[in-house]
C-alpha positions as CSV (number, residue, x, y, z in Angstrom):
1,M,68.2,-25.8,45.1
2,Q,67.0,-22.3,46.1
3,Y,65.9,-21.1,49.5
4,G,63.5,-18.2,50.1
5,L,62.5,-16.3,53.3
6,Y,58.9,-15.6,53.8
7,L,58.8,-12.3,55.6
8,N,55.9,-11.6,58.0
9,P,54.8,-8.0,57.9
10,Q,52.2,-8.6,60.6
11,F,52.5,-7.6,64.2
12,P,50.3,-7.3,67.3
13,N,47.7,-4.5,67.5
14,D,49.7,-2.8,70.3
15,G,53.0,-3.2,68.4
16,D,55.3,-0.4,67.2
17,P,55.2,-0.1,63.4
18,Q,58.6,1.5,63.2
19,R,60.1,-1.4,65.2
20,A,58.3,-3.9,63.0
21,L,59.6,-2.2,59.8
22,D,63.1,-2.1,61.1
23,G,62.9,-5.7,62.0
24,L,61.7,-6.7,58.5
25,L,64.5,-4.8,56.8
26,A,67.0,-6.5,59.2
27,Q,65.6,-9.9,58.3
28,A,65.9,-9.2,54.6
29,R,69.5,-8.3,55.0
30,A,70.2,-11.3,57.2
31,A,68.5,-13.6,54.7
32,K,70.8,-12.3,51.9
33,G,73.8,-12.9,54.0
34,A,72.6,-16.4,55.0
35,G,72.2,-17.6,51.4
36,F,68.5,-17.0,50.7
37,S,67.8,-16.0,47.1
38,S,64.2,-14.9,47.4
39,L,61.8,-12.9,49.6
40,W,58.0,-13.5,49.9
41,L,55.2,-11.6,51.7
42,P,51.6,-12.4,52.5
43,H,48.8,-10.4,51.0
44,H,45.6,-9.5,53.0
45,F,43.3,-6.6,53.7
46,A,41.6,-5.5,56.9
47,T,43.5,-7.9,59.2
48,N,42.7,-6.2,62.6
49,P,43.4,-7.1,65.4
50,V,46.6,-8.2,63.6
51,R,48.4,-5.2,62.0
52,M,50.1,-5.5,58.7
53,F,52.0,-3.3,56.2
54,D,50.8,-3.1,52.6
55,T,52.4,-5.9,50.7
56,H,53.4,-4.1,47.5
57,T,54.6,-0.9,49.0
58,L,56.8,-2.9,51.3
59,M,58.1,-5.0,48.4
60,A,59.2,-1.9,46.6
61,R,61.1,-0.8,49.7
62,L,62.8,-4.3,49.9
63,T,64.0,-4.2,46.3
64,A,66.2,-1.2,47.4
65,E,67.3,-2.9,50.6
66,V,68.4,-6.2,48.9
67,P,68.8,-5.8,45.2
68,D,69.0,-8.7,42.8
69,T,66.7,-10.8,44.9
70,T,63.6,-12.7,43.6
71,I,60.5,-11.2,45.3
72,G,56.8,-11.7,45.2
73,P,53.6,-11.9,47.2
74,A,52.6,-15.4,48.5
75,V,49.9,-15.3,47.6
76,L,48.2,-12.4,46.0
77,L,44.5,-12.2,46.5
78,L,43.9,-11.9,42.7
79,P,40.1,-12.4,42.6
80,V,39.4,-9.1,44.4
81,Q,41.6,-6.9,42.2
82,N,41.4,-5.4,38.7
83,P,43.8,-7.3,36.3
84,V,45.0,-4.1,34.7
85,F,46.0,-2.7,38.1
86,V,47.7,-6.0,39.0
87,A,49.5,-6.2,35.6
88,E,50.9,-2.7,35.9
89,Q,51.9,-3.1,39.5
90,A,53.7,-6.4,38.8
91,A,55.5,-4.8,35.8
92,T,56.8,-1.9,37.9
93,L,58.0,-4.3,40.6
94,D,59.7,-6.4,38.0
95,W,61.7,-3.4,36.9
96,L,62.4,-2.4,40.5
97,S,63.7,-5.9,41.3
98,G,65.9,-6.2,38.2
99,G,63.5,-8.6,36.4
100,N,63.1,-10.8,39.5
101,Y,59.4,-10.4,40.4
102,V,57.1,-13.4,40.6
103,L,53.3,-13.0,40.6
104,T,51.7,-15.6,42.7
105,A,47.9,-15.9,42.8
106,G,45.5,-17.4,45.3
107,L,41.8,-17.7,45.7
108,G,41.5,-16.2,49.2
109,Y,39.3,-17.5,52.0
110,R,38.0,-14.5,54.0
111,P,34.5,-13.4,52.8
112,E,35.1,-9.9,54.2
113,E,38.1,-9.4,51.8
114,F,35.7,-9.9,48.9
115,A,32.9,-7.8,50.4
116,I,35.1,-4.7,50.8
117,H,36.0,-4.9,47.1
118,G,32.5,-5.3,45.9
119,A,32.9,-9.0,45.0
120,H,31.5,-12.3,46.4
121,I,33.6,-15.2,47.5
122,S,31.5,-17.5,45.4
123,E,33.0,-15.8,42.3
124,R,36.7,-16.3,43.3
125,V,37.6,-19.2,41.0
126,G,36.1,-17.6,37.9
127,R,37.6,-14.2,38.7
128,M,41.1,-15.7,39.2
129,V,41.1,-17.8,36.1
130,E,39.9,-15.0,33.9
131,S,42.2,-12.5,35.5
132,I,45.3,-14.6,34.8
133,E,44.3,-14.9,31.2
134,V,43.9,-11.1,30.9
135,I,47.2,-10.3,32.7
136,R,49.1,-12.6,30.4
137,R,47.7,-10.9,27.4
138,L,48.3,-7.4,28.8
139,W,52.0,-8.3,29.4
140,T,52.5,-9.7,25.9
141,E,50.2,-7.7,23.6
142,E,50.4,-4.0,22.7
143,R,46.6,-3.5,22.9
144,V,44.0,-5.8,24.5
145,T,40.3,-6.1,24.0
146,H,38.6,-8.6,26.3
147,H,35.0,-9.1,27.2
148,G,34.6,-11.9,29.7
149,K,32.2,-12.7,32.6
150,Y,33.9,-10.4,35.1
151,Y,36.3,-8.1,33.2
152,H,35.9,-5.9,30.2
153,L,38.7,-4.1,28.3
154,D,38.5,-2.2,25.0
155,D,41.8,-1.6,23.3
156,V,43.8,-1.3,26.5
157,G,47.6,-0.9,26.5
158,L,49.6,-1.0,29.8
159,S,51.5,2.0,31.1
160,M,54.3,-0.4,32.0
161,R,55.2,-3.9,30.9
162,P,57.6,-6.3,32.6
163,V,61.3,-6.6,32.0
164,R,60.9,-10.0,30.4
165,P,59.0,-10.0,27.1
166,E,57.0,-13.1,28.1
167,G,56.0,-11.4,31.3
168,C,56.6,-12.4,34.9
169,P,56.2,-16.0,36.0
170,I,52.8,-16.8,37.5
171,W,52.7,-19.3,40.4
172,V,49.3,-20.4,41.5
173,G,48.5,-21.4,45.1
174,G,46.4,-24.5,46.0
175,S,45.8,-26.5,49.2
176,V,43.2,-29.1,48.1
177,P,43.2,-31.4,45.1
178,A,40.8,-29.3,43.0
179,S,42.8,-26.1,43.5
180,V,46.1,-27.9,42.9
181,R,44.9,-29.4,39.6
182,R,43.7,-25.9,38.6
183,A,47.2,-24.5,39.4
184,A,48.6,-27.2,37.2
185,R,46.5,-26.1,34.2
186,I,46.8,-22.3,34.5
187,G,50.0,-21.5,36.3
188,D,53.7,-21.8,35.6
189,A,54.2,-23.5,39.0
190,W,52.2,-24.5,42.0
191,I,53.1,-22.8,45.3
192,T,52.1,-24.7,48.4
193,S,50.5,-23.3,51.5
194,F,51.9,-23.6,55.0
195,S,48.9,-25.4,56.4
196,Q,49.1,-28.9,54.8
197,T,50.7,-31.8,56.6
198,F,53.9,-33.3,55.2
199,D,51.9,-36.3,53.9
200,E,49.2,-34.1,52.4
201,L,51.9,-32.2,50.4
202,A,53.2,-35.4,48.9
203,S,49.7,-36.5,47.9
204,L,48.9,-33.0,46.4
205,K,52.2,-33.2,44.4
206,R,50.9,-36.4,42.8
207,D,47.6,-34.6,41.9
208,Y,49.5,-31.7,40.4
209,D,51.8,-33.9,38.2
210,A,48.8,-35.9,37.0
211,A,46.9,-32.8,36.0
212,R,49.9,-31.4,34.1
213,T,50.2,-34.7,32.2
214,E,46.5,-34.8,31.4
215,A,46.7,-31.2,30.1
216,G,49.6,-32.1,27.9
217,L,51.9,-29.7,29.8
218,P,55.6,-30.3,30.6
219,A,56.9,-30.5,34.2
220,P,57.1,-27.1,35.8
221,A,60.3,-25.1,35.7
222,T,60.3,-24.9,39.5
223,R,58.6,-26.5,42.5
224,P,58.2,-24.0,45.4
225,V,57.4,-25.5,48.8
226,C,56.4,-23.3,51.8
227,R,57.0,-24.3,55.4
228,E,57.0,-22.7,58.8
229,C,60.5,-23.0,60.3
230,F,62.4,-22.1,63.4
231,I,66.0,-23.1,63.9
232,G,67.0,-23.0,67.6
233,P,70.4,-23.3,69.3
234,D,72.0,-26.8,69.2
235,G,70.5,-29.0,71.9
236,A,67.8,-26.5,72.9
237,D,64.0,-26.9,72.8
238,A,63.4,-24.7,69.7
239,L,59.6,-25.0,69.9
240,E,59.5,-23.4,73.4
241,I,61.2,-20.3,71.9
242,C,58.6,-19.8,69.2
243,R,55.5,-21.6,70.6
244,A,53.6,-18.5,71.7
245,A,54.1,-16.7,68.5
246,L,53.2,-19.6,66.3
247,L,50.1,-20.3,68.3
248,Y,49.1,-16.7,68.1
249,K,49.5,-16.7,64.3
250,Y,47.5,-19.9,63.8
251,K,44.7,-18.8,66.2
252,A,44.4,-15.7,64.0
253,Y,44.1,-18.0,60.9
254,A,41.4,-19.9,62.6
255,S,39.5,-16.7,63.5
256,W,39.7,-15.6,59.8
257,G,38.0,-18.8,58.7
258,N,41.0,-20.9,57.6
259,K,39.7,-24.5,57.9
260,N,43.1,-26.2,57.8
261,V,44.5,-25.2,61.1
262,G,42.8,-27.3,63.7
263,G,39.9,-25.0,64.8
264,D,38.9,-25.3,68.5
265,T,41.4,-28.2,69.1
266,L,44.4,-26.3,67.9
267,E,45.8,-25.3,71.3
268,A,45.2,-28.6,73.0
269,N,46.9,-30.5,70.1
270,F,49.5,-27.9,69.2
271,D,52.6,-30.1,69.6
272,A,51.2,-32.8,67.3
273,F,50.1,-30.1,64.8
274,V,53.7,-28.7,64.8
275,D,55.2,-32.2,64.2
276,S,53.0,-32.9,61.2
277,H,53.2,-29.4,59.6
278,F,56.3,-27.4,60.6
279,I,60.1,-27.6,60.6
280,V,61.2,-26.7,64.1
281,G,64.4,-27.8,65.8
282,D,68.2,-27.3,65.9
283,R,70.4,-27.2,62.8
284,A,70.7,-30.9,62.4
285,K,67.0,-31.7,62.9
286,V,65.9,-28.9,60.5
287,K,68.4,-30.0,57.8
288,D,66.9,-33.5,58.0
289,Q,63.3,-32.2,57.9
290,V,64.0,-30.0,54.9
291,A,65.5,-33.0,53.1
292,R,62.4,-35.0,53.9
293,V,60.1,-32.3,52.4
294,V,62.3,-32.0,49.3
295,E,62.3,-35.7,48.7
296,S,58.5,-36.1,49.1
297,T,57.5,-33.1,47.0
298,G,60.3,-32.7,44.5
299,G,60.7,-29.2,45.8
300,D,63.6,-27.1,44.4
301,H,62.7,-23.8,46.0
302,V,62.1,-24.1,49.7
303,I,60.4,-21.0,51.2
304,L,60.7,-20.7,55.0
305,R,58.7,-18.4,57.3
306,M,60.7,-17.8,60.4
307,H,58.8,-14.9,62.1
308,W,55.3,-14.6,63.6
309,P,53.7,-11.8,65.6
310,G,55.1,-11.6,69.1
311,L,58.4,-13.4,68.5
312,D,61.5,-11.5,69.7
313,P,63.1,-10.2,66.5
314,A,66.5,-11.1,67.8
315,Q,65.4,-14.7,67.9
316,T,64.2,-14.5,64.3
317,L,67.6,-13.1,63.2
318,K,69.4,-15.9,64.9
319,S,67.2,-18.5,63.3
320,I,67.8,-16.9,59.8
321,E,71.6,-16.9,60.5
322,R,71.5,-20.5,61.5
323,A,69.9,-21.4,58.2
324,Q,73.3,-21.2,56.6
325,A,73.5,-24.9,57.7
326,I,70.9,-25.8,55.0
327,T,71.5,-23.1,52.4
328,A,75.2,-23.7,52.0
């Protein structure tokens, strides 16, 4: 069993970038000390009014702060980027991380992120599928010629290829049956989102396994599962410590067009939303909830996000340190 920490490089519009950066580095060090083996970061563009560090530049910094740690975006907005750029960037990060980089790919859901890159959100599935095909070839072939619907390459060889001859693992995100089945066919693993209920995750896992079987593919080498998590002091009301920050984050998701976060009813029904989606409590409760998720999903790499814009960084560090109760 592995545990990963999902760092949150986002902070309020009036926040101090240096304080936010220092907090992220402190969280990475604390995670290493608490037994986490991987670090993950979100990937977005133009997130105002939420501010956010560039994902890949920050990952490069983190590889120096906590060497020999698996690292990757979760998930990369692959459809809006050129596959040659992505392949070379991933290869460089694979070397910086000691061969521990994982490329995760997701469709994206914000139309403006497509528009600013000259693409349309209606093209996202085709772009992602074709891009993964091109990236795998670029990593494993000396020269690549490809003429597809969206990407055209003539005798292209990468400036840098990954540490591993087969390339970096590619995990594909999915939050509905169709996207999960697609992840089963084109990815090395399926990485869940944070916004599905516990019951939905179990159902999607069955969809994923069925699609792997139908495609004649073996079981995946790993099953990463993502959850929001806060571990409070024993006997304390952990949700009251992180409520405002979690609510701020999920209101932002709603404003960006994420349809899985409750919409206009989110605030009124937030306690019920937390109970059905998140892992929040003291050490004992969190340990039980993690075991529940692992049992229902077959997860063997549990990725926990423990910080959201507005949460006191000291509280985040304490939550990470308390995670030793589950990582040990």
